[in-house]
N, C-alpha and C positions, 0 to 999 in steps of 0.2 A: 507288591506285597507291603502291607502296613507294618511299620516298626513297632515293637512293643514299647511301653513306657520306660522300661528299664534300659532298652537300647538307646532311646532318645536321651535319657538322663546321662548315660555313659558317654554318648557322643558330645553332649554339652560340656561335661567335665573335661574330656580330652581336648576339646576345642579351646576351653578356657586355659588349660595348662599350656597348650601350644601357643596360644596368643600371648600369654604372660611371658613365655620364653622366646618369643619372636624377636629377631634383631631390631634394634631401634637406633636412631642416630646417636652417636656417642657425644656426650657433653664434654666440653674441654675442662680440664682441671686448671683453674686459674693459677698462674705463677705468682709467687709471693712478691708483693709490692711494698714499698717503703711508706705505707700509710697506716695509721692506727685503726684498730678495729673499734667500731662504735659500741660503747657499753662495756660491761664487765660480765664475763662468763662466771657462772657459779658451778662448782664441781664438788659433789658430795659423794664420798666413798664409804660404804658400810663394809668394814673389814672384820666384823665380829663373828662371822661363820667359819671359825677355824676348824671345826669338826669336819666340814665338807670342803674346806680350802677354797671358798668362793668369795670374790670381791664383787659387791653389787654397787653399781654406779648410776648416779642421776646427775644430769647436767641441765642447766638453764642457759640457753644461748640467745643473746639479743640478735635479732635478724631484721632484715628489710625484705619486702615482697620481691619475688623473683627467684632465679636459680641460685642454689647454695650448694657448695661442696664441702663436706666434712672429711677430715683426714685422720687416720690412725697413724701415730708416729712409726715410721719405718726405719730411718737411718738413725741409730742410737749412738750418741757421742760416747766415746770410750770403747765401744765395740767396733767402730770404724767400718761398719757393714750394715746391710739392710736386714737387721735381725729383730725388728719389732715383732712381738709374739702374737701376730694376727690369728694364728691357729687356735689360740685360747680365748679369742673374742667371740661372744655369743649373745643371743637374745635381743638384738637391736630393735628398739621401738622408738619411732620419732612421732611426736604429737604436738598439736597446737590447740590451745583452748579446750583441752580434754579430748580432742578427736585425733585419731591416728592419721598420719600422712604417709603415703608410699615413698619408699626410697629405692634407689637403684645402685648397685655396686658397679664401679667402672670396669668394663670388660678387659681393659689392658692394665690399668693401675688398680689392683684389687684392694689397695689401702684407702681408696677414695670412694665416698658414698655421696650420690647426688640426690638432692631434695628440691622440689619446687615449693617455695614458700607462698601461700595464698595471700591475696590482698587483705589488709587489715590485721595481719599477724605480726606482732612485735617480738615474740619470744617463742623459741622452740624448747620443748621438753624432750630430752634424750635419755633413754635408759638402756643399759646392757649389763652383762656380767663378764668378769674376767675369771675364767675357770682355771685356776692355777694348777700346776702339775701335782698329781697325787703321789707320784714317785719319780725317781730320777730318770727312768726310761722315757718319760714324757717331757723332760726339760728340767731346768733348775727349780728345785723346791724352794718356794718363797713363803710358805705358811705352814706352821706346825702347831700342835696344841699349846706350845709355850712361847712362841715368838713369830714374828712376821717381818718381811721386808717389802715395804710398799714402794714400788717404782712407778711414779706417776705416768710415765709414758705408756704403761700397760693398761691404764684405767682412764684414758682421756681421748676424746675426739676434739678436734679444733678446726676452725674455719680456714679453708684455703684462701689464697689471694693476699695474705698479709705476712709480713715478717713476724716470726714468733716472739720477738722482743717487744712488739707493738700490740700484742693481744694481752689484755689484762684478765686475770682469773682469780677468783676468790675460792680457795680450796677448803674443804673440811673433811674430817675423817671420824668414823665411829669405831672404836676398838672394844674388845672384850672388857667387861668390868674389872677395874683394878689394875689394868695394864698401864705401863709408863712407856714413853717413847723418846727418841732422839731424832732431831732433824735440824737442818739449817733454816727452815721456815720459822717465822715468828708468830707467836700465838696472839690472836685477837680476842678470843673469848672461849670459855668452856661451859658445857652444859652436860653434867654427868659424864658419860663415857664418850661424848662427842666433843671435838675440838675444831674451832674455826680459826684459820690462819689469816694473817694480813694479806690483802691482795698483792700479787706479784705478776710480772710479765710471764707469759706462758713458758718462755725459754728458761726463766729462773725456776719455775715450778718443776720442769723436767729435770733440772740440775739439782734438785733438793729432795732426795729420797728420804724414807723414814725406816728406822729399825724400831720395833716395839715388842714388848714382851712382859711376861708374868714376873720374871726375875730380872731386875734392871738396876744399874748403878751409873751415876754420873760423876766423873772425876775432873777436877780442875787441873789442867796441865800448865797454866801460866797464871798463878795466883796474883791478884792485884793488877793485872794488865788492863789497859784501856781497851785492847782488842782481845776479847776472851777466846781461849781455846779449850775445848772439853773433849773428854773421852767418854762416849755414851755406850755402855756395854749391856747386851742382853745375853742370857745364858740358858742352857737346858735345865740347870739346877742352881740353886742359890750359892752352894759352896764353890762353884767355879768363879764367882765374882771376887774372891779373896785376893787382894793385891798387897804384896809386901812392900814396906817402905822403900827398899832399894829398887824394886821394880817400878814403882811410881817415879822415883828420882830419874831413872833411865828414860822413861817416856817424857818427862818434863825436859830432860836434856835434848831429846829429839827436836822439840820446838826451838830451844835456844840455838842449837847447832844449825838448824835451817835458817834462822834469822841471821846468824853470823855468815852463812854462805851467801844468801841472796841479798841481804841488806835492805829488804823491804818486805811488805806483805800486801796481798791483793784480795783482802776480804775484810768485812767489818766484824766477823766472828767466824770461828771454824769449829766443826764437830767431826771428830773421828767416830764413825759408827762401827762398832765392833761386835760381831756375833761369835760367841763361844759355843759351838754346837756340832754334834754329830748328825743332827737331823735336818737342820736348814742347810741347803747347799752352800758350799764355800763361794767366796767372791772377792775380787779386788777391783773396784771401779772408782774412778776419780770423778770429783766434782769441784766446783770452784770454792765453795765454802764448807765442804764436807767430803767424806769418802766412805764407801761401803767396803767393809773388810770382814771376811769370814774365815775363822781358823778353828782348830779343834778345841774341845772343852778344857783341855789341860794347859792352855796357853800360859796362864799364871801359876796354876797349882802343880804343874809338872814342867817347870821352867827349863830344866836341863834338856828335856826331849823336844821342846817347842822351838829350838833354835832355827831349824829350816824355815819356819814361818815368820821369823821376826824381822825380815827386811820389808815385809808387806806394807806396814804403816808408813815407813820411810819412803817407799816408792810412791804410794798413792798421795801422800802429803806433798811430795815434790811436784806432782801434777798440778797443784794449785798455781804454781808459777809456770811450769813447762807443760803446756797442753790446754790449760783453761784460760789463764791470763795471756801469755804468749802462745799463739795458736797458728799452726800452718795455714796459710791463706786458702789452700784448697780443701781444708777441713771446716772452715768457718762459713757454713751454709746458712741461708736466711731462715730456713725452717727445717723440720725433721723429715721431710719427704723429698728434699732436693738431694740427689746423689752426692756423696762425699768422694774425694780423691785422697789417696793415702801416701803420696810420694815422699813426704817428709817424716814418716813414722820412725825412721832411724834417728831423728832428733827427738820427736815427741816421746817415743817409748824408749829408744836406745839410750839417750842421755839420761832419761829418768831412771832407767835400770842402773846406769852407772852411779848416779847420785843416791839411789836406794841403798846400794851396797856401802857407799862411802858414809852416808849419814847413819846407817845402822852401826858402823864401826865407831864413828865419832861420838855417837850418843851412848854407846855401851850396850845397845841391843845385841850386837855381836862383839866378841873379843877380836883383836887383830888376827889371832890364829884362825878363828872361825871364818873370818872374812877371807883370809888367804885360801883356806880350804874350799870355800864356796867359789872363789875365783878360779881355783885349780880345776874344779868341775867344769866351769865354763870354758876354760882354755882347752881342756881335754876334748870337750865336745867338738870344738872347731879345729883342733889339731888332728883328731883321729876318728871323729864320728859324724862327719858331714860330707860323705862322698857326693852328695848332691851338688857340690861346687863344680863338679865336672860339667854341669849343664846350666846351673843357675848362679845368680849373684845376689848379694844382699839387697840391692835396689829392687830386684824383681820380687823379693819376698814381701815387699810392702803391699803387693796386690793380694796377699793371701787372706786377709779378713773378708774380702769379697769373694775370692775363689772358693775357699774351704769353709769359712765361717766356723772354724774351730771344730769341725767334725773330725772323728778319728781317721787316721791315714794308715794304709797297710805298711808302707815303708817310709816313715817320716824322715829318717836320716838321709834318704836318697831324694825323696820328693821335696824335702825341706818344707818349712811352713812359715811361722812368724819369726824368722831368724833376725829380723830387724831389732828385736829386743836384745838378745845376748850378743849377737855379732855386732849390733850397734853399740852395745856397751864396750866391746873391745875396740871399736873404732874411736870411741871417746877416750878410752885409756891411751890410745895411740896419740890422739890430739893433745891430751893433758901432758904426757911425757915429752912430746915434741915441743910444746910451748916451754916447758921447763928447760929442755936442752938448748933451745934457741936463745933463751934469755938468761942462761946460767942460773936457773932456778929462781929468778925474780918474778916471773909471771907463771900462771897456772890456769887450769880450767875454772878454779874459784873466781878468778878475775873475769872470765867470760860469763859465769853465772851472774855475777853482780852487774856487769855491763849490759847483759842481754835480758835477764829476767828481773833484775832489781830496780828497774826504772819505774817512775810514776808511783811512788809509795802511796798506799791507801786506795789506789784506783783498782776497780775490779771489772771494768769493761774489757772486752776482748781487744787485744793488740796483735794483729797478724804479722807473720813473717814469711819470707821466702828463702830459698837457698842462698841467694845473693846477700841477704841480710846476715845470715850466719857467717858467710865468708868475710863480709866487711867488718864484723865485730872481731873476728879472729885476727884479721889483718891489722886492725887498730892496736891490738895487743902486741903483735910481733909480725912485722912484714914477712910474707912468705907466700908461696903458691898454694894457698889453702884450698882453692877450688880444685886444683890438680890433686892435692893430697887426699881430699875427701873422695873425689870421683874415682881415684885409683883403687881405694878400698871398697867403695860401694859397687863398682862395676866389674871388679876382677873376679875371675873364677878361682879364687883362693881365699882362705880365711884371713882376717886382719889381725895377725898375732904379734906384730912388731912392737907394740906398746909394752908388752910384758918384759921384754929384754931391756928396754930403756928404763923400765921401772926397777930394774936390778934383780929380777927373778926369772927362773926358768921352770918349765913343766917337767916333772919326773914321775915315774911310776914305781910303786913298791907293791909287795904282796899283802900289805896291811891297809885296810880302808881307814880313812880319817873319821873322826867322830861325826863330822858333817856329812860325809858320804853315808855312814850308817844311819844318820838321821833322815837323809833323803830316801833311803831304802825303806825305813819305817813309815815315813809319811806317805810314800807311794804304794806301800804294801807289796814290795817286790824284792827280788834278789838280782843285783845288777852285775852282769858279767860282760858289759859292753866292751871293755878294753882287753879282754882275753878271748873268750869264744865268740864274742859279738852278739850276745843275746841278753834280754832282760826278761825275767820269769816272775809271773804273779805268784805271791805266796799262797793264795787261797786255793787255786786249782791247777797250778803249773802251766797256765797259759803263757805262750810266748808273746808278750806284749810289744816287743821290739826285736827285730833281727837286723844287724848291721849289714847293709848292702855290700857285697863282696868281702864280708868278714869270713872267718874260718867256718862258722856254722852255716852261713849262706852258701859258701862254696861246696859244702858237703851235701847241700840239698835241703836244709832246714827251712820250712816256710814260716812266715809271720802268721800269727793267729792260731797256730797249731798248739797242741798240748804236749808238754814234756812229761812222759809217763815213767821212764826209768833211766838210770845211769849205770852203765856197765852191768846190766842185768838185775839191778836192784831198784826198788821203788824210788822215784825222785824225791830228794830232799835237798834243800839248798846246801847244807853242810856236806852232804854226800857228793854233790857236784864240785864243791870247792876242793874236797879231798882228791877227787879224780883229776882235776886240773893240776893240782900240786904234784900228784904222783906221775902224771904224764910228762912233767918237766924233766924227769930223770929217766924216763922209759921211752921205748920206741913205739909202743902200741898206741893206736888212736883211741880216743874216747868214744865209747858207744852210747848213743842216745836212742831210746825207743820213743818214737813220735807218733801221736795220734792226730790225724788230719781228716776232718769229716768223720766217716766211719771206717777209715783205713788206718792200719798200724804198719809201721815199718821202722827198721833200724838204720840209722845213719852213723857213719864213722867219721869223726872230726879229727883230722890229723894236725893237732895243735900241741906244741911242747914248750911254750914260753911262760907258763905259770900264770898265777893270778896277777892282775894289774889294776892298781887303783891310783888315781891322780893326786899329786901333791905339788906344792911349789917349793923350790929350793933357791937359796941365794946364789947369785952369780959372783964369784970371788972378785973383789976389786971394783965392782960396778957400784955407782951411787944407789943407795936404797931409797929411791923415790916413792915406792909403794908405801913404805912406812910413813913417809911424810904426808902422803895423800890421805892416809887413814887416820892420822893423829887428830885428836879433838882440837878445835879452834878455841883459843883462850880469850 
């Protein structure tokens, strides 16, 4: 029987599709070598389509004939995990001399794209789009009608086979008309809304993001300095940019206190990039000569309420020394597609968390009381809200950026997550107070900071370290079994709380929250009953965003993620639950909670009678007050 023309055409189409999808020999992805890439890449980003939140990218890549692999950055520094947003990458077209070239995605390494470069071709043109999230359900919002956050790792392909420090790139960006920007990159030229930057190594480009916006202010934080430091601010509205003189003085003090702590700087200039926004997603991400910081629009204009956010700049600034200049050896990879290892994040992030609190206090971003209240919250978390220590330890949580990649967890307090931050902070409080005790308060962690991070003033190439390097520096300050001291706290199935007592303070609970606790509740938009019923409730809809494993509510059968509908037969309100907990302290009846889980309603009875509990720190009578000495400004 003769086939119809339509059948023949359909068969040809199906054959072509099958042939295109047929397995082919996998090209190897070249490992990075210590050889410079010949020529300079040109990377042009059109970031002007803020209405549709699209970044349009064009690259010109010098090439030689033969197989070429282009990589999309996967392992993002500061994220400590393979979080390159490849799902937002679209529209890839590769061409040479105006003619398209076929490309093939690697079937195992989906961040790699293989291209065969024909003879006679010296430059490839590469075009694609980065389709940034339209709302937070799709990821972090980086573009709004009023501002944007350009992270170069999201808008660049680079050639495999070379160390990222040895690939030179000339970047440029086009912004909406009238917008201004902050970045650590240095301007080469401007043409209307387009700016071309001086060529830099690809590794430096990825480490040099941009904040840009309609409403922008640049503030000098170290007037007259040979090594300038600026605060580059974008905001949803111009009134949010208003900075009072005393607020400016505090941010300038942060720079001075960091210099007094470390005794050196490892940049030729530094830019705090600060977004004041309800629309752009928040962020705190470190870079060598800058940092990305996102807080609420009232950071300056509602200063009293912004306290919970005010350790952010101190934390990210510390990373210029700890994490960017001095970097764990297993995190110092030659390019952005070689897997990282996170074993020393308790130093990288844990000690930075410690210095973030300390520098916030020393600069005046926090008062001493606010710092103690913030530390009380940390201590309470590890004294009474980490049942996960039954099966995990701090060291094991350094794997969590790779395991969980900051996805929500049903029982975070039991599963644990990135506890190397705050548990690491407590470890370094223990080290600081141990140093002080061993040396009769003649040595402290300040001396470690200067000896470990304060070397090679003015140098900003990476200097790696290992566990043994940390131990050797501590041992030079005060001979001790520092390896055993650290490993005991990292590997134990118990929280590292001993430093607080050596600091002269203890954790207590009262029925009144501190101002910082109230601030944390406001910032997170929750009512926190962690240390009484063992639940945290979202203000908006009554959702139980956290239930403490084996806490009173958990034992009564309350599930995480359910909705709290009513308390003792009345509609749930935070104050109503507080009243019920208070009343139960002197009564015998359990607290009745009406819970909605999926489409089912049920009443659970929580037999709890110890009243409201909120963490505070209290002085230990007769003990040296080392905590106040730690938090005091350096003169």
